[in-house]
N, C-alpha and C positions, 0 to 999 in steps of 0.2 A: 162561887159564891152561890147561895141558895137565892132562888126564885121570889118567895115569898119570907121577906124579914118581916118579924114581929117586934117593935119597937116598945119600949116602958113606956109610960104616960106620965107625964108631971100635970103640975096644976094647968096648965092653960094648954097640953098637949102633949107632943111628942117630946122626947129629951132630944134637943135641938143638938148636943154635941154628940149621941149617938149618931144621930139622922147624918149628920155632917160626916162622918168616920165613916160611914156607908157610902156616901157619896162619891168620897175620895176613893175606898177600896173601888167602888164600881169603876170611877173615873181610872183609876190604875190598870184595873182588871181591861178596860177598852183600850186602853192608850196600847198593852201590851198585847193583844190581839192582835190592835190594827198595826203596831210597827212588826210580827210574825206576819202577816197578811201580806204588809207593805214588802219584806224582805223576800217572803215566797214569790210576790208578783215579780220584786226586781230579776229574780234568780231564771223565773221560769223568763221571763223579757230578754235576760242574757242567753241564754238559751236559744232563745229563738233567734234571735241576731246571730248568734254564731252558727245557728243551723242556716238560715237566711245564705247567711255569705256563704257556707259552704254549697248551696243549691245554687246559688246565682255562678260560683265557680264551675259546677257540675255543669251549669248549664252551658254556661261559654265553653267549657271543654266538649260539651255534647255537638255545641254547633261547629265550632271548630274543626272536629272529625267530621262533621257529616259533611262539611265544606271540602274535606279532602278528599273523603270517598266520594262526592260527586265531582270532585276536577279529577280527579281519576279515573272515573268512568267516561268522563267527557273525552280527558285524553286517550283513554283505550278504545274509545270507540272512533278518535279519528284516526287512529294511529291503524285502526282495522281497513279503515274507509281508503285509508293511501295504502295498505300492502294491496289491497283487492284492485285499486286501478292499479296501481305498478304491475302485478299479477295479467292484469288484462290487458296492458299494454306490450308485457312482454308477451303473452301470449298469441296476440294479432303479429306481432312481428315476428315470433316464429313462424306462426302461421305463413307469414308473406314470404320469408327465408326460405321454409320447403316449397310451396306454391314452384318461388322461382327458380328451384334446384329441379324440382320435376318438368318443366319448362324447360330448362338447359338439357335433362338429359334426354325429355320427347326429340327436342332439335338435335340430339348426339343419335339419337336411333335412328330418326328419319336419313340422317347423313348416311350411318352405317346401312341403311338398307339400299338407299340408292347405291351405294358404296358395290356393296352386292350384286344388285341388279346389274352395273356396269359391269361388275366381274362376271357374271354368267353371259353378257352379251358380247363380251371380249373372248369369253372361254369359249363358248357357242361359233364366233367367228373363226376363233384358231381352230376349233376341229371342224370346222367347213371347210378352212383352206387346207388344213391337214387330209381328210377326208380328200376333198377334189385333187390337191397333189398325189397324194397313194393313187386317186384311179386315175389319173394320167401318167404313173406311171406305169401303171399297168395294163392299160390299154397299149 
């Protein structure tokens, strides 16, 4: 419709029938446009609702994944601490075992040294006795 409508005039003003038809046509056009706008608004609203639901689902999925990753990291950190602590305990036990072995070997070495000294002393005594016996035989 055009914005500037020219009405024909009658004796006491404009043609009433023509004005009524124009108003009806304007009303029909307005209602048609209003219906189209409402339809578009409903379509956009429905799309927005769908997108909001998808976003909420993605947000829930993201939070769930984030929690899983956080839990995995915490678990990994706890396991790493346990592994380190177990390794420390094992290394201390191994160190103590080796130190004990070293002490035992030192004691064995001391015993062997004592035996060697005793054997040397016995050997010297035997050689001295042999030497004296030889000297006595020769005299």
